[in-house]
C-alpha positions in Angstrom: 0.0 0.0 0.0 1.4 3.4 -1.0 1.8 6.2 1.6 -1.0 8.2 -0.1 -3.4 5.3 0.3 -2.4 4.7 3.9 -2.9 8.4 4.7 -6.3 8.3 3.0 -7.4 5.2 4.9 -6.1 6.5 8.2 -7.9 9.8 7.7 -11.2 7.9 7.2 -10.8 5.6 10.2 -8.8 7.7 12.6 -8.7 11.4 11.6 -7.1 12.3 14.9 -4.0 10.1 14.2 -0.8 12.1 13.9 1.7 11.8 11.1 5.5 12.2 11.3 6.5 15.2 9.1 9.0 14.5 6.4 8.8 10.7 6.6 6.1 9.8 4.0 8.5 7.3 2.3 8.7 5.4 5.6 5.0 5.2 6.2 4.3 1.4 6.0 0.9 0.9 7.4 -1.7 1.4 10.2 -1.2 0.1 13.7 -3.8 -0.7 16.4 -3.0 -0.1 20.1 -5.9 -0.8 22.5 -8.6 1.6 21.2 -6.2 3.8 19.1 -5.5 3.5 15.4 -2.1 5.0 14.6 0.2 5.7 11.6 3.0 3.0 11.4 6.4 3.9 10.2 9.5 1.9 9.5 12.2 3.0 11.9 14.9 1.8 9.6 13.5 3.7 6.6 13.3 6.8 8.8 17.0 6.5 9.6 17.7 6.1 5.9 15.8 9.2 5.1 17.7 11.2 7.7 21.0 10.0 6.3 20.1 10.7 2.7 18.0 13.9 3.0 19.9 15.6 5.9 23.4 14.1 5.4 23.5 12.6 8.9 25.8 9.7 9.8 24.1 6.5 10.8 24.8 7.1 14.5 23.6 10.7 14.2 20.4 9.6 12.5 19.7 7.0 15.2 20.3 9.6 17.9 18.0 12.1 16.2 15.3 9.4 15.8 15.5 8.4 19.4 15.3 11.9 20.9 13.3 13.9 18.3 11.0 11.4 16.7 10.4 8.2 18.7 10.9 10.1 21.9 8.4 12.9 20.9 5.3 11.7 22.8 2.5 14.0 21.8 -0.4 12.0 23.2 -2.3 8.9 22.4 -2.3 9.6 18.6 1.5 9.6 18.4 2.7 7.5 15.5 4.2 4.0 16.1 7.6 2.8 14.7 8.5 -0.7 13.7 11.6 -2.2 15.4 13.6 -4.5 13.2 
C-alpha cells in the first residue's frame, strides 16, 4: 500500500491520528493499540531518510530518531515505529 493510500485510509478511520512530518517514504501501514489507530512507520526507513536527506551519519540519524521522533510523545495519537 502506498503512503498516499495509507494516509487516506487513516484519515477515514482515525482522523485524529498524527503523522511524522517528512517521513512519507517510511509510512508502511496502520497500527492498532488498544482503542487507538495509529500511523505506522519503518524505523529503519526513517533512519535512511535522515541520512540521505539531511546528510546525517548512521549514528547521528539514530540519535535524532530516538530523541526527536520516537521520543516525541504528543499524546495517544502519536505514530508508532517498527523495530527490526
